[in-house]
Backbone bond lengths (Angstrom), bond angles and torsions (degrees), N, CA, C in turn:
res aa  C-N    CA-C-N  psi(-1)  N-CA   C-N-CA  omega(-1)  CA-C   N-CA-C  phi
1 X - - - 1.448 - - 1.525 111.10 -
2 X 1.329 118.11 -35.98 1.453 120.35 -178.36 1.525 111.98 -66.81
3 X 1.342 117.27 -20.01 1.453 120.46 178.09 1.526 111.71 -71.46
4 X 1.313 116.90 -19.63 1.454 121.27 179.73 1.525 112.13 -84.93
5 X 1.322 116.91 -10.44 1.459 121.49 -175.37 1.519 110.88 -124.89
6 X 1.313 115.55 147.50 1.452 120.56 172.21 1.524 108.06 -68.74
7 X 1.334 118.12 148.38 1.466 118.91 177.88 1.533 111.11 -65.95
8 X 1.315 115.41 144.40 1.464 120.93 178.35 1.527 108.00 -78.52
9 X 1.325 117.90 126.25 1.461 119.41 -179.84 1.535 111.00 -65.05
10 X 1.300 115.49 138.81 1.457 121.56 179.48 1.532 109.31 -91.06
11 X 1.337 117.52 155.32 1.468 120.31 -175.10 1.531 114.01 -53.09
12 X 1.322 118.09 -38.42 1.465 120.15 -177.83 1.528 112.31 -73.59
13 X 1.336 117.60 -14.81 1.466 121.53 178.82 1.526 112.44 -87.07
14 X 1.308 116.94 -12.18 1.466 121.71 -175.02 1.516 111.17 -93.91
15 X 1.328 114.79 145.21 1.461 119.26 174.64 1.529 109.07 -82.75
16 X 1.311 116.36 162.35 1.464 120.00 176.41 1.518 110.80 -61.89
17 X 1.325 117.19 -33.68 1.460 121.33 178.70 1.535 110.83 -63.61
18 X 1.330 117.10 -43.00 1.463 120.56 178.05 1.525 110.68 -62.97
19 X 1.310 117.02 -42.02 1.466 121.07 178.45 1.530 110.41 -63.89
20 X 1.331 117.26 -42.53 1.465 120.95 178.74 1.524 111.69 -64.89
21 X 1.333 116.56 -41.92 1.464 120.20 179.68 1.525 111.42 -65.74
22 X 1.323 116.76 -39.06 1.467 120.13 177.83 1.527 110.23 -66.31
23 X 1.328 116.78 -42.21 1.459 120.76 178.29 1.530 110.62 -62.89
24 X 1.319 116.57 -40.84 1.462 120.88 -178.70 1.512 113.73 -60.03
25 X 1.314 117.16 -28.28 1.466 119.34 -179.68 1.523 111.83 -62.41
26 X 1.318 116.99 -32.97 1.464 120.04 179.57 1.526 112.25 -79.41
27 X 1.296 117.11 -18.07 1.458 120.47 -178.30 1.527 112.40 -85.37
28 X 1.325 117.15 -1.26 1.464 120.70 177.26 1.529 112.09 -65.30
29 X 1.330 116.41 -15.73 1.468 119.20 179.40 1.524 111.52 -66.70
30 X 1.334 116.65 -16.00 1.454 120.75 179.54 1.527 112.53 -94.47
31 X 1.318 117.53 6.85 1.465 121.11 -175.04 1.520 112.26 -61.07
32 X 1.313 118.44 -44.93 1.467 119.44 -178.16 1.517 111.19 -69.03
33 X 1.321 117.23 -30.46 1.457 120.17 176.56 1.526 109.26 -66.86
34 X 1.328 116.68 -41.12 1.462 121.29 179.68 1.527 111.11 -65.06
35 X 1.333 116.65 -36.35 1.454 121.11 179.26 1.532 110.20 -77.44
36 X 1.315 116.80 -24.98 1.456 120.95 179.40 1.511 113.93 89.67
37 X 1.325 116.70 17.24 1.462 120.51 -179.20 1.521 110.71 -114.00
38 X 1.323 117.14 139.41 1.468 119.27 177.45 1.526 112.51 -87.21
39 X 1.315 116.98 38.25 1.458 120.55 -178.07 1.520 109.80 -103.55
40 X 1.335 117.63 118.26 1.459 120.68 -177.02 1.519 113.81 -65.06
41 X 1.317 117.97 -22.24 1.461 120.30 -177.50 1.531 111.39 -68.63
42 X 1.332 117.72 -24.36 1.468 121.38 179.33 1.525 109.96 -61.44
43 X 1.330 117.52 -42.01 1.465 121.18 178.69 1.523 110.91 -61.34
44 X 1.319 116.58 -42.89 1.458 120.33 -179.47 1.527 110.92 -65.66
45 X 1.309 117.12 -42.78 1.461 120.95 178.39 1.527 109.80 -61.58
46 X 1.323 116.74 -43.60 1.469 120.66 178.68 1.530 110.70 -62.02
47 X 1.337 116.91 -41.34 1.466 120.59 179.59 1.533 111.06 -66.08
48 X 1.314 117.25 -38.92 1.465 121.14 178.65 1.527 110.39 -65.21
49 X 1.313 116.76 -47.71 1.469 120.82 179.34 1.524 110.01 -61.26
50 X 1.326 116.73 -44.38 1.464 120.54 -179.56 1.531 110.75 -62.00
51 X 1.335 115.86 -42.86 1.465 119.88 179.80 1.526 111.06 -60.34
52 X 1.336 116.96 -50.35 1.455 119.33 -175.23 1.530 113.15 -70.93
53 X 1.318 117.90 -24.36 1.465 118.99 177.97 1.529 112.55 -87.00
54 X 1.328 118.68 -17.33 1.459 120.70 -174.54 1.523 115.34 -118.04
55 X 1.307 119.04 -5.86 1.471 120.01 -175.00 1.520 113.03 -66.96
56 X 1.301 118.14 -22.01 1.469 120.41 -179.73 1.525 112.64 -86.98
57 X 1.308 118.27 5.66 1.469 121.96 -177.48 1.515 113.10 -89.06
58 X 1.303 118.09 16.27 1.456 122.08 177.97 1.520 111.42 120.72
59 X 1.318 115.34 160.48 1.464 121.02 -176.71 1.523 112.13 -63.46
60 X 1.317 117.50 -36.84 1.467 121.14 -179.43 1.531 111.05 -62.87
61 X 1.314 116.75 -48.94 1.467 121.35 179.23 1.525 109.59 -66.98
62 X 1.328 116.83 -41.70 1.463 121.21 179.47 1.534 110.35 -58.61
63 X 1.333 116.49 -47.15 1.465 120.55 179.89 1.529 111.59 -59.28
64 X 1.320 116.56 -52.00 1.466 119.27 -175.76 1.530 112.10 -66.48
65 X 1.310 118.08 -38.10 1.464 118.85 179.53 1.530 111.19 -71.53
66 X 1.328 118.03 -33.48 1.467 119.82 175.85 1.521 110.68 -69.43
67 X 1.316 117.14 -44.33 1.465 120.16 178.94 1.531 110.58 -60.61
68 X 1.316 116.52 -42.35 1.458 120.20 178.17 1.530 111.04 -63.26
69 X 1.323 116.45 -42.83 1.459 120.72 -179.35 1.521 112.22 -63.55
70 X 1.327 117.41 -51.03 1.473 117.83 -175.77 1.525 111.88 -72.01
71 X 1.320 118.05 -24.98 1.463 118.50 174.94 1.526 111.28 -77.39
72 X 1.328 116.57 -18.04 1.466 121.40 177.00 1.531 111.33 -74.96
73 X 1.332 117.59 -26.01 1.468 121.13 -176.11 1.535 113.45 -59.01
74 X 1.346 120.06 -55.03 1.460 117.77 -179.92 1.529 112.79 -65.45
75 X 1.312 117.09 -33.02 1.461 120.18 177.91 1.525 110.06 -63.36
76 X 1.314 116.52 -43.65 1.461 121.18 179.43 1.524 110.95 -62.74
77 X 1.314 116.72 -43.84 1.468 120.24 -179.52 1.525 110.68 -63.51
78 X 1.330 116.78 -46.59 1.471 120.43 179.75 1.523 110.42 -61.05
79 X 1.326 116.97 -45.09 1.464 120.45 -179.30 1.516 112.49 -67.68
80 X 1.326 117.58 -38.12 1.460 121.13 179.48 1.523 110.82 -64.05
81 X 1.319 116.54 -42.33 1.470 119.62 177.77 1.524 109.85 -60.95
82 X 1.327 117.18 -44.26 1.470 120.83 178.96 1.516 112.31 -62.59
83 X 1.334 117.58 -42.01 1.465 120.99 179.91 1.530 110.43 -65.49
84 X 1.323 117.44 -47.40 1.463 119.45 -178.61 1.527 112.13 -67.51
85 X 1.313 117.18 -35.12 1.464 121.11 176.13 1.533 109.27 -64.58
86 X 1.318 117.50 -43.32 1.467 121.36 178.91 1.528 111.34 -64.99
87 X 1.333 116.89 -38.55 1.472 120.37 177.41 1.519 110.49 -62.08
88 X 1.318 116.55 -42.13 1.474 119.66 178.93 1.523 111.59 -65.14
89 X 1.302 116.84 -38.35 1.464 120.04 178.12 1.524 109.84 -65.72
90 X 1.308 116.76 -44.83 1.460 120.96 -174.82 1.527 112.67 -73.22
91 X 1.340 117.27 -46.43 1.459 120.51 -173.65 1.527 114.46 -93.49
92 X 1.309 117.80 -24.93 1.456 119.53 -174.29 1.522 113.06 -116.89
93 X 1.319 116.60 18.16 1.462 123.20 174.94 1.525 114.20 55.49
94 X 1.313 115.86 37.87 1.454 118.40 172.12 1.519 108.13 -73.04
95 X 1.304 115.26 158.89 1.463 120.75 -178.98 1.541 110.44 -75.15
96 X 1.323 115.91 137.99 1.469 122.07 174.60 1.529 106.51 -82.63
97 X 1.322 115.45 86.31 1.462 121.64 -171.38 1.527 111.87 -86.95
98 X 1.328 114.60 166.73 1.453 120.52 174.06 1.535 110.64 -65.35
99 X 1.333 116.61 -30.01 1.463 119.78 176.78 1.525 110.79 -61.82
100 X 1.327 116.51 -43.08 1.461 120.13 178.98 1.528 111.02 -64.84
101 X 1.312 115.77 -44.16 1.469 119.85 179.05 1.534 110.65 -61.00
102 X 1.320 116.73 -43.39 1.460 120.99 177.70 1.516 112.03 -63.73
103 X 1.327 115.40 -39.70 1.465 119.89 178.90 1.528 110.48 -64.58
104 X 1.299 117.28 -42.06 1.463 121.11 -179.96 1.527 110.23 -65.26
105 X 1.316 117.61 -39.59 1.469 120.47 177.24 1.531 110.06 -64.29
106 X 1.338 116.33 -44.59 1.463 120.49 177.91 1.527 110.47 -62.03
107 X 1.328 117.75 -42.90 1.461 121.64 179.23 1.526 110.58 -64.35
108 X 1.299 117.17 -38.97 1.469 120.87 177.87 1.526 111.00 -63.36
109 X 1.322 117.34 -44.94 1.468 121.49 177.83 1.529 110.54 -62.60
110 X 1.311 116.66 -43.88 1.458 121.05 179.21 1.526 110.82 -62.80
111 X 1.329 117.52 -42.39 1.461 121.42 178.93 1.523 112.14 -66.37
112 X 1.312 117.07 -38.14 1.464 120.06 176.99 1.526 111.07 -64.35
113 X 1.331 116.42 -41.21 1.464 120.17 177.35 1.529 110.20 -64.54
114 X 1.327 117.15 -44.23 1.463 121.16 178.10 1.527 110.48 -61.74
115 X 1.321 116.71 -41.98 1.459 121.87 178.03 1.529 110.42 -59.59
116 X 1.336 116.24 -46.70 1.470 120.40 -179.49 1.527 111.05 -63.13
117 X 1.329 117.25 -46.58 1.468 120.46 178.85 1.532 110.85 -61.38
118 X 1.320 117.02 -40.32 1.464 120.43 -178.45 1.522 111.79 -68.08
119 X 1.313 117.50 -39.78 1.469 120.13 178.25 1.525 109.83 -65.14
120 X 1.330 116.79 -44.58 1.467 119.85 177.66 1.530 109.80 -62.51
121 X 1.329 117.41 -42.74 1.466 121.31 177.92 1.524 111.81 -61.09
122 X 1.329 117.07 -41.11 1.466 120.86 179.32 1.524 111.19 -65.07
123 X 1.326 116.45 -42.77 1.470 120.67 179.85 1.529 110.13 -65.41
124 X 1.328 116.68 -44.93 1.469 120.51 179.28 1.534 110.50 -63.32
125 X 1.332 117.16 -43.00 1.463 120.60 179.65 1.525 110.82 -62.74
126 X 1.319 117.50 -39.97 1.459 121.01 178.46 1.526 111.23 -62.66
127 X 1.339 116.51 -29.99 1.465 121.17 177.88 1.533 111.75 -85.61
128 X 1.340 116.93 -2.41 1.462 120.29 -179.76 1.514 113.53 82.90
129 X 1.306 117.52 19.80 1.463 122.74 -176.76 1.525 110.48 -102.83
130 X 1.306 115.22 150.43 1.460 121.22 172.93 1.517 107.74 -82.98
131 X 1.318 116.41 142.47 1.457 121.83 177.17 1.515 106.38 -141.02
132 X 1.326 116.30 122.77 1.457 120.94 -174.32 1.518 110.02 -106.06
133 X 1.335 116.09 117.87 1.464 120.94 174.84 1.524 108.93 -68.60
134 X 1.324 115.25 154.90 1.464 120.02 170.17 1.523 107.72 -59.97
135 X 1.292 117.14 140.27 1.465 125.24 178.56 1.529 113.58 68.62
136 X 1.331 118.21 -49.58 1.458 121.37 -171.00 1.529 113.41 -89.01
137 X 1.314 117.76 -20.46 1.454 121.27 -178.43 1.517 112.29 -64.39
138 X 1.311 117.10 -48.88 1.464 121.87 179.66 1.522 110.98 -63.55
139 X 1.309 116.38 -43.45 1.461 121.15 179.43 1.535 110.77 -60.70
140 X 1.310 116.96 -44.63 1.463 121.38 179.43 1.524 111.05 -66.45
141 X 1.326 116.09 -42.72 1.466 120.21 179.25 1.531 110.57 -59.78
142 X 1.314 116.78 -47.70 1.471 121.05 -179.90 1.529 110.96 -61.06
143 X 1.320 116.65 -42.65 1.465 120.06 -177.05 1.522 112.45 -68.40
144 X 1.323 117.47 -33.60 1.465 120.64 -174.17 1.522 112.55 -94.32
145 X 1.319 118.09 -46.04 1.465 120.77 -170.03 1.518 114.84 -93.68
146 X 1.325 118.52 -17.06 1.461 119.57 179.95 1.520 109.31 -69.60
147 X 1.324 115.55 130.22 1.458 120.00 179.59 1.522 109.24 -71.18
148 X 1.298 114.23 138.24 1.455 120.70 177.04 1.522 108.06 -99.94
149 X 1.299 116.51 162.23 1.462 119.96 -178.82 1.524 111.07 -59.17
150 X 1.319 116.49 -34.45 1.466 119.67 179.88 1.531 111.54 -67.92
151 X 1.344 118.25 -22.91 1.463 121.52 177.95 1.525 112.06 -72.42
152 X 1.326 116.90 -28.80 1.466 120.16 -176.10 1.526 112.52 -88.71
153 X 1.316 117.78 -19.84 1.460 120.55 178.58 1.523 109.24 -78.81
154 X 1.308 115.43 126.28 1.457 119.64 177.55 1.525 108.47 -82.26
155 X 1.313 114.22 137.89 1.460 119.41 177.76 1.522 107.38 -80.35
156 X 1.306 115.08 129.16 1.459 119.81 178.80 1.513 108.70 -121.73
157 X 1.326 113.96 137.04 1.459 118.89 173.61 1.520 107.90 -81.26
158 X 1.284 115.14 128.98 1.458 120.41 -179.16 1.521 109.38 -119.07
159 X 1.328 116.83 154.59 1.469 119.19 175.39 1.519 110.28 -69.73
160 X 1.309 117.41 159.57 1.467 119.42 179.56 1.514 111.22 -65.05
161 X 1.309 115.61 151.41 1.470 120.80 -179.38 1.497 111.13 -101.46
């Protein structure tokens, strides 16, 4: 089975830059706070940009930035629904229902859990350790570390035809 996957880099094999870049992927959740906007889409955009600019910096950074990105997707969707629902209540005189209150409580709990997982992921990444989120860890591992057919084919220089 290990022949199908690239080896997982060990902490002593990683540079401080790789550890910092991997840690930074989890800190993208603070992007909208840094910009000063309460728009959940800003975090997702920051995570996407971070992923595409850092995925080529090694498997360790690629894994952590992908895991951070795909775990940001459900958080963004949940937060966006809450923001748009609140806008409708405030600007269009929708009723402040128990459903909305329950949704906001659920979104708050989900965000706190995401925050906790991201902080732990950032700390582990800074130490050069792998940390697998529920649901998203396996998906990220498979996407990054599984060898593709193009990885096993050796490139050969051939004469012109």
